[in-house]
mmCIF file of the N, C-alpha and C atoms, coordinates in Angstrom:
data_MODEL
# 
_entry.id   MODEL 
# 
loop_
_atom_site.group_PDB 
_atom_site.id 
_atom_site.type_symbol 
_atom_site.label_atom_id 
_atom_site.label_alt_id 
_atom_site.label_comp_id 
_atom_site.label_asym_id 
_atom_site.label_entity_id 
_atom_site.label_seq_id 
_atom_site.pdbx_PDB_ins_code 
_atom_site.Cartn_x 
_atom_site.Cartn_y 
_atom_site.Cartn_z 
_atom_site.occupancy 
_atom_site.B_iso_or_equiv 
_atom_site.pdbx_formal_charge 
_atom_site.auth_seq_id 
_atom_site.auth_comp_id 
_atom_site.auth_asym_id 
_atom_site.auth_atom_id 
_atom_site.pdbx_PDB_model_num 
ATOM 1   N N  . MET A 1 1  ? 105.840 133.703 109.121 1.00 0.00 ? 1  MET A N  1 
ATOM 2   C CA . MET A 1 1  ? 105.717 132.873 110.301 1.00 0.00 ? 1  MET A CA 1 
ATOM 3   C C  . MET A 1 1  ? 107.056 132.214 110.591 1.00 0.00 ? 1  MET A C  1 
ATOM 4   N N  . SER A 1 2  ? 107.431 132.288 111.806 1.00 0.00 ? 2  SER A N  1 
ATOM 5   C CA . SER A 1 2  ? 108.693 131.684 112.226 1.00 0.00 ? 2  SER A CA 1 
ATOM 6   C C  . SER A 1 2  ? 108.552 130.162 112.286 1.00 0.00 ? 2  SER A C  1 
ATOM 7   N N  . PRO A 1 3  ? 109.519 129.431 111.726 1.00 0.00 ? 3  PRO A N  1 
ATOM 8   C CA . PRO A 1 3  ? 109.444 127.967 111.794 1.00 0.00 ? 3  PRO A CA 1 
ATOM 9   C C  . PRO A 1 3  ? 109.608 127.434 113.213 1.00 0.00 ? 3  PRO A C  1 
ATOM 10  N N  . ASN A 1 4  ? 110.095 128.271 114.123 1.00 0.00 ? 4  ASN A N  1 
ATOM 11  C CA . ASN A 1 4  ? 110.309 127.846 115.508 1.00 0.00 ? 4  ASN A CA 1 
ATOM 12  C C  . ASN A 1 4  ? 109.053 127.942 116.369 1.00 0.00 ? 4  ASN A C  1 
ATOM 13  N N  . VAL A 1 5  ? 107.992 128.544 115.830 1.00 0.00 ? 5  VAL A N  1 
ATOM 14  C CA . VAL A 1 5  ? 106.747 128.711 116.584 1.00 0.00 ? 5  VAL A CA 1 
ATOM 15  C C  . VAL A 1 5  ? 105.764 127.636 116.136 1.00 0.00 ? 5  VAL A C  1 
ATOM 16  N N  . SER A 1 6  ? 105.147 126.952 117.081 1.00 0.00 ? 6  SER A N  1 
ATOM 17  C CA . SER A 1 6  ? 104.188 125.899 116.737 1.00 0.00 ? 6  SER A CA 1 
ATOM 18  C C  . SER A 1 6  ? 102.920 126.514 116.155 1.00 0.00 ? 6  SER A C  1 
ATOM 19  N N  . ASN A 1 7  ? 102.197 125.708 115.368 1.00 0.00 ? 7  ASN A N  1 
ATOM 20  C CA . ASN A 1 7  ? 100.921 126.154 114.805 1.00 0.00 ? 7  ASN A CA 1 
ATOM 21  C C  . ASN A 1 7  ? 99.962  126.564 115.910 1.00 0.00 ? 7  ASN A C  1 
ATOM 22  N N  . ARG A 1 8  ? 99.950  125.788 116.979 1.00 0.00 ? 8  ARG A N  1 
ATOM 23  C CA . ARG A 1 8  ? 99.040  126.070 118.094 1.00 0.00 ? 8  ARG A CA 1 
ATOM 24  C C  . ARG A 1 8  ? 99.382  127.406 118.753 1.00 0.00 ? 8  ARG A C  1 
ATOM 25  N N  . SER A 1 9  ? 100.655 127.617 119.006 1.00 0.00 ? 9  SER A N  1 
ATOM 26  C CA . SER A 1 9  ? 101.106 128.849 119.647 1.00 0.00 ? 9  SER A CA 1 
ATOM 27  C C  . SER A 1 9  ? 100.816 130.065 118.768 1.00 0.00 ? 9  SER A C  1 
ATOM 28  N N  . PHE A 1 10 ? 101.120 129.943 117.476 1.00 0.00 ? 10 PHE A N  1 
ATOM 29  C CA . PHE A 1 10 ? 100.856 131.043 116.549 1.00 0.00 ? 10 PHE A CA 1 
ATOM 30  C C  . PHE A 1 10 ? 99.365  131.332 116.483 1.00 0.00 ? 10 PHE A C  1 
ATOM 31  N N  . GLY A 1 11 ? 98.564  130.276 116.353 1.00 0.00 ? 11 GLY A N  1 
ATOM 32  C CA . GLY A 1 11 ? 97.115  130.448 116.292 1.00 0.00 ? 11 GLY A CA 1 
ATOM 33  C C  . GLY A 1 11 ? 96.565  131.117 117.535 1.00 0.00 ? 11 GLY A C  1 
ATOM 34  N N  . LYS A 1 12 ? 97.032  130.673 118.682 1.00 0.00 ? 12 LYS A N  1 
ATOM 35  C CA . LYS A 1 12 ? 96.549  131.235 119.948 1.00 0.00 ? 12 LYS A CA 1 
ATOM 36  C C  . LYS A 1 12 ? 96.898  132.717 120.069 1.00 0.00 ? 12 LYS A C  1 
ATOM 37  N N  . SER A 1 13 ? 98.103  133.079 119.670 1.00 0.00 ? 13 SER A N  1 
ATOM 38  C CA . SER A 1 13 ? 98.523  134.476 119.797 1.00 0.00 ? 13 SER A CA 1 
ATOM 39  C C  . SER A 1 13 ? 97.916  135.390 118.738 1.00 0.00 ? 13 SER A C  1 
ATOM 40  N N  . HIS A 1 14 ? 97.296  134.794 117.707 1.00 0.00 ? 14 HIS A N  1 
ATOM 41  C CA . HIS A 1 14 ? 96.691  135.582 116.637 1.00 0.00 ? 14 HIS A CA 1 
ATOM 42  C C  . HIS A 1 14 ? 95.178  135.381 116.529 1.00 0.00 ? 14 HIS A C  1 
ATOM 43  N N  . GLY A 1 15 ? 94.600  134.663 117.478 1.00 0.00 ? 15 GLY A N  1 
ATOM 44  C CA . GLY A 1 15 ? 93.150  134.511 117.532 1.00 0.00 ? 15 GLY A CA 1 
ATOM 45  C C  . GLY A 1 15 ? 92.547  133.592 116.499 1.00 0.00 ? 15 GLY A C  1 
ATOM 46  N N  . ILE A 1 16 ? 93.350  132.671 115.968 1.00 0.00 ? 16 ILE A N  1 
ATOM 47  C CA . ILE A 1 16 ? 92.825  131.725 114.979 1.00 0.00 ? 16 ILE A CA 1 
ATOM 48  C C  . ILE A 1 16 ? 93.169  130.303 115.409 1.00 0.00 ? 16 ILE A C  1 
ATOM 49  N N  . HIS A 1 17 ? 92.437  129.338 114.871 1.00 0.00 ? 17 HIS A N  1 
ATOM 50  C CA . HIS A 1 17 ? 92.639  127.930 115.209 1.00 0.00 ? 17 HIS A CA 1 
ATOM 51  C C  . HIS A 1 17 ? 93.899  127.416 114.521 1.00 0.00 ? 17 HIS A C  1 
ATOM 52  N N  . GLU A 1 18 ? 94.557  126.473 115.153 1.00 0.00 ? 18 GLU A N  1 
ATOM 53  C CA . GLU A 1 18 ? 95.791  125.918 114.587 1.00 0.00 ? 18 GLU A CA 1 
ATOM 54  C C  . GLU A 1 18 ? 95.569  125.270 113.223 1.00 0.00 ? 18 GLU A C  1 
ATOM 55  N N  . SER A 1 19 ? 94.367  124.766 112.949 1.00 0.00 ? 19 SER A N  1 
ATOM 56  C CA . SER A 1 19 ? 94.094  124.171 111.633 1.00 0.00 ? 19 SER A CA 1 
ATOM 57  C C  . SER A 1 19 ? 94.160  125.230 110.531 1.00 0.00 ? 19 SER A C  1 
ATOM 58  N N  . ILE A 1 20 ? 93.785  126.457 110.856 1.00 0.00 ? 20 ILE A N  1 
ATOM 59  C CA . ILE A 1 20 ? 93.884  127.556 109.893 1.00 0.00 ? 20 ILE A CA 1 
ATOM 60  C C  . ILE A 1 20 ? 95.357  127.862 109.622 1.00 0.00 ? 20 ILE A C  1 
ATOM 61  N N  . VAL A 1 21 ? 96.169  127.835 110.661 1.00 0.00 ? 21 VAL A N  1 
ATOM 62  C CA . VAL A 1 21 ? 97.610  128.070 110.501 1.00 0.00 ? 21 VAL A CA 1 
ATOM 63  C C  . VAL A 1 21 ? 98.197  127.010 109.572 1.00 0.00 ? 21 VAL A C  1 
ATOM 64  N N  . ARG A 1 22 ? 97.804  125.758 109.748 1.00 0.00 ? 22 ARG A N  1 
ATOM 65  C CA . ARG A 1 22 ? 98.294  124.673 108.870 1.00 0.00 ? 22 ARG A CA 1 
ATOM 66  C C  . ARG A 1 22 ? 97.911  124.947 107.422 1.00 0.00 ? 22 ARG A C  1 
ATOM 67  N N  . LYS A 1 23 ? 96.655  125.378 107.199 1.00 0.00 ? 23 LYS A N  1 
ATOM 68  C CA . LYS A 1 23 ? 96.197  125.672 105.839 1.00 0.00 ? 23 LYS A CA 1 
ATOM 69  C C  . LYS A 1 23 ? 97.012  126.804 105.220 1.00 0.00 ? 23 LYS A C  1 
ATOM 70  N N  . ILE A 1 24 ? 97.294  127.834 106.014 1.00 0.00 ? 24 ILE A N  1 
ATOM 71  C CA . ILE A 1 24 ? 98.064  128.972 105.515 1.00 0.00 ? 24 ILE A CA 1 
ATOM 72  C C  . ILE A 1 24 ? 99.460  128.524 105.091 1.00 0.00 ? 24 ILE A C  1 
ATOM 73  N N  . LYS A 1 25 ? 100.034 127.575 105.803 1.00 0.00 ? 25 LYS A N  1 
ATOM 74  C CA . LYS A 1 25 ? 101.391 127.096 105.519 1.00 0.00 ? 25 LYS A CA 1 
ATOM 75  C C  . LYS A 1 25 ? 101.451 126.089 104.370 1.00 0.00 ? 25 LYS A C  1 
ATOM 76  N N  . GLU A 1 26 ? 100.313 125.621 103.875 1.00 0.00 ? 26 GLU A N  1 
ATOM 77  C CA . GLU A 1 26 ? 100.305 124.613 102.818 1.00 0.00 ? 26 GLU A CA 1 
ATOM 78  C C  . GLU A 1 26 ? 101.029 125.119 101.578 1.00 0.00 ? 26 GLU A C  1 
ATOM 79  N N  . GLU A 1 27 ? 101.726 124.216 100.924 1.00 0.00 ? 27 GLU A N  1 
ATOM 80  C CA . GLU A 1 27 ? 102.493 124.557 99.732  1.00 0.00 ? 27 GLU A CA 1 
ATOM 81  C C  . GLU A 1 27 ? 101.606 125.057 98.596  1.00 0.00 ? 27 GLU A C  1 
ATOM 82  N N  . ASP A 1 28 ? 100.417 124.473 98.459  1.00 0.00 ? 28 ASP A N  1 
ATOM 83  C CA . ASP A 1 28 ? 99.523  124.844 97.362  1.00 0.00 ? 28 ASP A CA 1 
ATOM 84  C C  . ASP A 1 28 ? 98.775  126.143 97.610  1.00 0.00 ? 28 ASP A C  1 
ATOM 85  N N  . GLY A 1 29 ? 98.955  126.722 98.773  1.00 0.00 ? 29 GLY A N  1 
ATOM 86  C CA . GLY A 1 29 ? 98.292  127.988 99.075  1.00 0.00 ? 29 GLY A CA 1 
ATOM 87  C C  . GLY A 1 29 ? 96.947  127.792 99.738  1.00 0.00 ? 29 GLY A C  1 
ATOM 88  N N  . TYR A 1 30 ? 96.418  128.893 100.217 1.00 0.00 ? 30 TYR A N  1 
ATOM 89  C CA . TYR A 1 30 ? 95.137  128.890 100.913 1.00 0.00 ? 30 TYR A CA 1 
ATOM 90  C C  . TYR A 1 30 ? 94.530  130.263 100.738 1.00 0.00 ? 30 TYR A C  1 
ATOM 91  N N  . ARG A 1 31 ? 93.308  130.308 100.288 1.00 0.00 ? 31 ARG A N  1 
ATOM 92  C CA . ARG A 1 31 ? 92.604  131.579 100.131 1.00 0.00 ? 31 ARG A CA 1 
ATOM 93  C C  . ARG A 1 31 ? 92.056  131.986 101.490 1.00 0.00 ? 31 ARG A C  1 
ATOM 94  N N  . ILE A 1 32 ? 92.777  132.858 102.143 1.00 0.00 ? 32 ILE A N  1 
ATOM 95  C CA . ILE A 1 32 ? 92.418  133.268 103.500 1.00 0.00 ? 32 ILE A CA 1 
ATOM 96  C C  . ILE A 1 32 ? 91.210  134.195 103.447 1.00 0.00 ? 32 ILE A C  1 
ATOM 97  N N  . PRO A 1 33 ? 90.127  133.842 104.133 1.00 0.00 ? 33 PRO A N  1 
ATOM 98  C CA . PRO A 1 33 ? 88.956  134.726 104.165 1.00 0.00 ? 33 PRO A CA 1 
ATOM 99  C C  . PRO A 1 33 ? 89.301  136.061 104.825 1.00 0.00 ? 33 PRO A C  1 
ATOM 100 N N  . VAL A 1 34 ? 88.638  137.116 104.376 1.00 0.00 ? 34 VAL A N  1 
ATOM 101 C CA . VAL A 1 34 ? 88.870  138.442 104.947 1.00 0.00 ? 34 VAL A CA 1 
ATOM 102 C C  . VAL A 1 34 ? 88.597  138.432 106.445 1.00 0.00 ? 34 VAL A C  1 
ATOM 103 N N  . SER A 1 35 ? 87.628  137.641 106.874 1.00 0.00 ? 35 SER A N  1 
ATOM 104 C CA . SER A 1 35 ? 87.328  137.576 108.310 1.00 0.00 ? 35 SER A CA 1 
ATOM 105 C C  . SER A 1 35 ? 88.528  137.049 109.102 1.00 0.00 ? 35 SER A C  1 
ATOM 106 N N  . THR A 1 36 ? 89.259  136.092 108.541 1.00 0.00 ? 36 THR A N  1 
ATOM 107 C CA . THR A 1 36 ? 90.455  135.570 109.202 1.00 0.00 ? 36 THR A CA 1 
ATOM 108 C C  . THR A 1 36 ? 91.565  136.615 109.210 1.00 0.00 ? 36 THR A C  1 
ATOM 109 N N  . LEU A 1 37 ? 91.742  137.306 108.090 1.00 0.00 ? 37 LEU A N  1 
ATOM 110 C CA . LEU A 1 37 ? 92.739  138.381 108.042 1.00 0.00 ? 37 LEU A CA 1 
ATOM 111 C C  . LEU A 1 37 ? 92.413  139.474 109.052 1.00 0.00 ? 37 LEU A C  1 
ATOM 112 N N  . THR A 1 38 ? 91.128  139.797 109.174 1.00 0.00 ? 38 THR A N  1 
ATOM 113 C CA . THR A 1 38 ? 90.696  140.814 110.129 1.00 0.00 ? 38 THR A CA 1 
ATOM 114 C C  . THR A 1 38 ? 91.048  140.396 111.550 1.00 0.00 ? 38 THR A C  1 
ATOM 115 N N  . THR A 1 39 ? 90.809  139.142 111.878 1.00 0.00 ? 39 THR A N  1 
ATOM 116 C CA . THR A 1 39 ? 91.130  138.633 113.217 1.00 0.00 ? 39 THR A CA 1 
ATOM 117 C C  . THR A 1 39 ? 92.628  138.701 113.482 1.00 0.00 ? 39 THR A C  1 
ATOM 118 N N  . ILE A 1 40 ? 93.429  138.252 112.522 1.00 0.00 ? 40 ILE A N  1 
ATOM 119 C CA . ILE A 1 40 ? 94.883  138.288 112.680 1.00 0.00 ? 40 ILE A CA 1 
ATOM 120 C C  . ILE A 1 40 ? 95.358  139.732 112.867 1.00 0.00 ? 40 ILE A C  1 
ATOM 121 N N  . CYS A 1 41 ? 94.842  140.636 112.051 1.00 0.00 ? 41 CYS A N  1 
ATOM 122 C CA . CYS A 1 41 ? 95.232  142.048 112.160 1.00 0.00 ? 41 CYS A CA 1 
ATOM 123 C C  . CYS A 1 41 ? 94.832  142.621 113.515 1.00 0.00 ? 41 CYS A C  1 
ATOM 124 N N  . PHE A 1 42 ? 93.651  142.261 113.997 1.00 0.00 ? 42 PHE A N  1 
ATOM 125 C CA . PHE A 1 42 ? 93.205  142.733 115.309 1.00 0.00 ? 42 PHE A CA 1 
ATOM 126 C C  . PHE A 1 42 ? 94.199  142.313 116.390 1.00 0.00 ? 42 PHE A C  1 
ATOM 127 N N  . TYR A 1 43 ? 94.590  141.053 116.368 1.00 0.00 ? 43 TYR A N  1 
ATOM 128 C CA . TYR A 1 43 ? 95.523  140.544 117.378 1.00 0.00 ? 43 TYR A CA 1 
ATOM 129 C C  . TYR A 1 43 ? 96.934  141.115 117.210 1.00 0.00 ? 43 TYR A C  1 
ATOM 130 N N  . LYS A 1 44 ? 97.289  141.525 115.999 1.00 0.00 ? 44 LYS A N  1 
ATOM 131 C CA . LYS A 1 44 ? 98.590  142.164 115.764 1.00 0.00 ? 44 LYS A CA 1 
ATOM 132 C C  . LYS A 1 44 ? 98.534  143.667 116.025 1.00 0.00 ? 44 LYS A C  1 
ATOM 133 N N  . GLY A 1 45 ? 97.329  144.202 116.199 1.00 0.00 ? 45 GLY A N  1 
ATOM 134 C CA . GLY A 1 45 ? 97.183  145.626 116.489 1.00 0.00 ? 45 GLY A CA 1 
ATOM 135 C C  . GLY A 1 45 ? 97.345  146.530 115.279 1.00 0.00 ? 45 GLY A C  1 
ATOM 136 N N  . ILE A 1 46 ? 96.978  146.005 114.092 1.00 0.00 ? 46 ILE A N  1 
ATOM 137 C CA . ILE A 1 46 ? 97.040  146.837 112.889 1.00 0.00 ? 46 ILE A CA 1 
ATOM 138 C C  . ILE A 1 46 ? 95.692  146.828 112.181 1.00 0.00 ? 46 ILE A C  1 
ATOM 139 N N  . LYS A 1 47 ? 95.446  147.866 111.406 1.00 0.00 ? 47 LYS A N  1 
ATOM 140 C CA . LYS A 1 47 ? 94.215  147.939 110.623 1.00 0.00 ? 47 LYS A CA 1 
ATOM 141 C C  . LYS A 1 47 ? 94.365  147.058 109.384 1.00 0.00 ? 47 LYS A C  1 
ATOM 142 N N  . LEU A 1 48 ? 93.247  146.517 108.932 1.00 0.00 ? 48 LEU A N  1 
ATOM 143 C CA . LEU A 1 48 ? 93.261  145.682 107.733 1.00 0.00 ? 48 LEU A CA 1 
ATOM 144 C C  . LEU A 1 48 ? 93.798  146.483 106.545 1.00 0.00 ? 48 LEU A C  1 
ATOM 145 N N  . SER A 1 49 ? 93.404  147.745 106.440 1.00 0.00 ? 49 SER A N  1 
ATOM 146 C CA . SER A 1 49 ? 93.882  148.590 105.336 1.00 0.00 ? 49 SER A CA 1 
ATOM 147 C C  . SER A 1 49 ? 95.403  148.746 105.388 1.00 0.00 ? 49 SER A C  1 
ATOM 148 N N  . ASP A 1 50 ? 95.958  148.870 106.588 1.00 0.00 ? 50 ASP A N  1 
ATOM 149 C CA . ASP A 1 50 ? 97.419  148.966 106.725 1.00 0.00 ? 50 ASP A CA 1 
ATOM 150 C C  . ASP A 1 50 ? 98.099  147.658 106.331 1.00 0.00 ? 50 ASP A C  1 
ATOM 151 N N  . PHE A 1 51 ? 97.447  146.531 106.635 1.00 0.00 ? 51 PHE A N  1 
ATOM 152 C CA . PHE A 1 51 ? 97.974  145.228 106.235 1.00 0.00 ? 51 PHE A CA 1 
ATOM 153 C C  . PHE A 1 51 ? 98.120  145.166 104.713 1.00 0.00 ? 51 PHE A C  1 
ATOM 154 N N  . PHE A 1 52 ? 97.063  145.579 103.997 1.00 0.00 ? 52 PHE A N  1 
ATOM 155 C CA . PHE A 1 52 ? 97.116  145.524 102.534 1.00 0.00 ? 52 PHE A CA 1 
ATOM 156 C C  . PHE A 1 52 ? 98.139  146.513 101.973 1.00 0.00 ? 52 PHE A C  1 
ATOM 157 N N  . LYS A 1 53 ? 98.327  147.645 102.631 1.00 0.00 ? 53 LYS A N  1 
ATOM 158 C CA . LYS A 1 53 ? 99.377  148.583 102.211 1.00 0.00 ? 53 LYS A CA 1 
ATOM 159 C C  . LYS A 1 53 ? 100.753 147.933 102.353 1.00 0.00 ? 53 LYS A C  1 
ATOM 160 N N  . LEU A 1 54 ? 100.957 147.215 103.457 1.00 0.00 ? 54 LEU A N  1 
ATOM 161 C CA . LEU A 1 54 ? 102.229 146.511 103.659 1.00 0.00 ? 54 LEU A CA 1 
ATOM 162 C C  . LEU A 1 54 ? 102.459 145.452 102.583 1.00 0.00 ? 54 LEU A C  1 
ATOM 163 N N  . ILE A 1 55 ? 101.392 144.733 102.237 1.00 0.00 ? 55 ILE A N  1 
ATOM 164 C CA . ILE A 1 55 ? 101.491 143.706 101.187 1.00 0.00 ? 55 ILE A CA 1 
ATOM 165 C C  . ILE A 1 55 ? 101.853 144.351 99.859  1.00 0.00 ? 55 ILE A C  1 
ATOM 166 N N  . GLU A 1 56 ? 101.173 145.457 99.543  1.00 0.00 ? 56 GLU A N  1 
ATOM 167 C CA . GLU A 1 56 ? 101.446 146.148 98.283  1.00 0.00 ? 56 GLU A CA 1 
ATOM 168 C C  . GLU A 1 56 ? 102.888 146.663 98.235  1.00 0.00 ? 56 GLU A C  1 
ATOM 169 N N  . GLU A 1 57 ? 103.376 147.211 99.337  1.00 0.00 ? 57 GLU A N  1 
ATOM 170 C CA . GLU A 1 57 ? 104.758 147.694 99.395  1.00 0.00 ? 57 GLU A CA 1 
ATOM 171 C C  . GLU A 1 57 ? 105.751 146.544 99.246  1.00 0.00 ? 57 GLU A C  1 
ATOM 172 N N  . GLU A 1 58 ? 105.455 145.432 99.878  1.00 0.00 ? 58 GLU A N  1 
ATOM 173 C CA . GLU A 1 58 ? 106.378 144.291 99.870  1.00 0.00 ? 58 GLU A CA 1 
ATOM 174 C C  . GLU A 1 58 ? 106.442 143.604 98.510  1.00 0.00 ? 58 GLU A C  1 
ATOM 175 N N  . TYR A 1 59 ? 105.286 143.387 97.903  1.00 0.00 ? 59 TYR A N  1 
ATOM 176 C CA . TYR A 1 59 ? 105.234 142.587 96.684  1.00 0.00 ? 59 TYR A CA 1 
ATOM 177 C C  . TYR A 1 59 ? 105.002 143.400 95.426  1.00 0.00 ? 59 TYR A C  1 
ATOM 178 N N  . ASN A 1 60 ? 104.568 144.646 95.561  1.00 0.00 ? 60 ASN A N  1 
ATOM 179 C CA . ASN A 1 60 ? 104.396 145.595 94.478  1.00 0.00 ? 60 ASN A CA 1 
ATOM 180 C C  . ASN A 1 60 ? 103.361 145.196 93.429  1.00 0.00 ? 60 ASN A C  1 
ATOM 181 N N  . GLN A 1 61 ? 103.051 143.943 93.298  1.00 0.00 ? 61 GLN A N  1 
ATOM 182 C CA . GLN A 1 61 ? 101.997 143.518 92.393  1.00 0.00 ? 61 GLN A CA 1 
ATOM 183 C C  . GLN A 1 61 ? 101.437 142.188 92.895  1.00 0.00 ? 61 GLN A C  1 
ATOM 184 N N  . ILE A 1 62 ? 100.221 141.919 92.488  1.00 0.00 ? 62 ILE A N  1 
ATOM 185 C CA . ILE A 1 62 ? 99.559  140.695 92.932  1.00 0.00 ? 62 ILE A CA 1 
ATOM 186 C C  . ILE A 1 62 ? 100.069 139.519 92.107  1.00 0.00 ? 62 ILE A C  1 
ATOM 187 N N  . ASN A 1 63 ? 100.326 138.415 92.768  1.00 0.00 ? 63 ASN A N  1 
ATOM 188 C CA . ASN A 1 63 ? 100.745 137.196 92.096  1.00 0.00 ? 63 ASN A CA 1 
ATOM 189 C C  . ASN A 1 63 ? 99.505  136.355 91.830  1.00 0.00 ? 63 ASN A C  1 
ATOM 190 N N  . ASP A 1 64 ? 99.112  136.281 90.564  1.00 0.00 ? 64 ASP A N  1 
ATOM 191 C CA . ASP A 1 64 ? 97.898  135.558 90.202  1.00 0.00 ? 64 ASP A CA 1 
ATOM 192 C C  . ASP A 1 64 ? 98.173  134.123 89.766  1.00 0.00 ? 64 ASP A C  1 
ATOM 193 N N  . ASP A 1 65 ? 99.372  133.613 89.980  1.00 0.00 ? 65 ASP A N  1 
ATOM 194 C CA . ASP A 1 65 ? 99.707  132.262 89.544  1.00 0.00 ? 65 ASP A CA 1 
ATOM 195 C C  . ASP A 1 65 ? 98.740  131.217 90.088  1.00 0.00 ? 65 ASP A C  1 
ATOM 196 N N  . PHE A 1 66 ? 98.391  131.333 91.376  1.00 0.00 ? 66 PHE A N  1 
ATOM 197 C CA . PHE A 1 66 ? 97.499  130.352 91.985  1.00 0.00 ? 66 PHE A CA 1 
ATOM 198 C C  . PHE A 1 66 ? 96.125  130.398 91.335  1.00 0.00 ? 66 PHE A C  1 
ATOM 199 N N  . VAL A 1 67 ? 95.603  131.604 91.104  1.00 0.00 ? 67 VAL A N  1 
ATOM 200 C CA . VAL A 1 67 ? 94.281  131.759 90.488  1.00 0.00 ? 67 VAL A CA 1 
ATOM 201 C C  . VAL A 1 67 ? 94.311  131.239 89.065  1.00 0.00 ? 67 VAL A C  1 
ATOM 202 N N  . LEU A 1 68 ? 95.341  131.576 88.310  1.00 0.00 ? 68 LEU A N  1 
ATOM 203 C CA . LEU A 1 68 ? 95.444  131.110 86.930  1.00 0.00 ? 68 LEU A CA 1 
ATOM 204 C C  . LEU A 1 68 ? 95.561  129.593 86.866  1.00 0.00 ? 68 LEU A C  1 
ATOM 205 N N  . LYS A 1 69 ? 96.339  129.005 87.764  1.00 0.00 ? 69 LYS A N  1 
ATOM 206 C CA . LYS A 1 69 ? 96.492  127.549 87.811  1.00 0.00 ? 69 LYS A CA 1 
ATOM 207 C C  . LYS A 1 69 ? 95.156  126.888 88.138  1.00 0.00 ? 69 LYS A C  1 
ATOM 208 N N  . THR A 1 70 ? 94.419  127.454 89.084  1.00 0.00 ? 70 THR A N  1 
ATOM 209 C CA . THR A 1 70 ? 93.126  126.906 89.478  1.00 0.00 ? 70 THR A CA 1 
ATOM 210 C C  . THR A 1 70 ? 92.147  126.940 88.312  1.00 0.00 ? 70 THR A C  1 
ATOM 211 N N  . LYS A 1 71 ? 92.115  128.054 87.596  1.00 0.00 ? 71 LYS A N  1 
ATOM 212 C CA . LYS A 1 71 ? 91.215  128.179 86.444  1.00 0.00 ? 71 LYS A CA 1 
ATOM 213 C C  . LYS A 1 71 ? 91.606  127.196 85.349  1.00 0.00 ? 71 LYS A C  1 
ATOM 214 N N  . LYS A 1 72 ? 92.911  127.044 85.110  1.00 0.00 ? 72 LYS A N  1 
ATOM 215 C CA . LYS A 1 72 ? 93.392  126.131 84.077  1.00 0.00 ? 72 LYS A CA 1 
ATOM 216 C C  . LYS A 1 72 ? 93.028  124.692 84.423  1.00 0.00 ? 72 LYS A C  1 
ATOM 217 N N  . ASP A 1 73 ? 93.180  124.313 85.688  1.00 0.00 ? 73 ASP A N  1 
ATOM 218 C CA . ASP A 1 73 ? 92.852  122.958 86.131  1.00 0.00 ? 73 ASP A CA 1 
ATOM 219 C C  . ASP A 1 73 ? 91.361  122.670 86.022  1.00 0.00 ? 73 ASP A C  1 
ATOM 220 N N  . ALA A 1 74 ? 90.536  123.704 86.142  1.00 0.00 ? 74 ALA A N  1 
ATOM 221 C CA . ALA A 1 74 ? 89.086  123.529 86.101  1.00 0.00 ? 74 ALA A CA 1 
ATOM 222 C C  . ALA A 1 74 ? 88.580  123.304 84.677  1.00 0.00 ? 74 ALA A C  1 
ATOM 223 N N  . GLN A 1 75 ? 89.388  123.674 83.683  1.00 0.00 ? 75 GLN A N  1 
ATOM 224 C CA . GLN A 1 75 ? 88.936  123.558 82.282  1.00 0.00 ? 75 GLN A CA 1 
ATOM 225 C C  . GLN A 1 75 ? 89.054  122.167 81.763  1.00 0.00 ? 75 GLN A C  1 
# 
């Protein structure tokens, strides 16, 4: 997300509410529901499967730090 684009503008152009955009930008992370990803992909004109292929190519492996931290904090 470009820092020059407002949350409202980004949300409007991607079919999601600006509050969701704020959550996505949070430092602690946000578990984006598949339904939200589907909406964003629809507005970007890509298939959800292609989105995940792009993620896999970009990051090559899943970063589980957030999940591990959450589990550790719950104990």
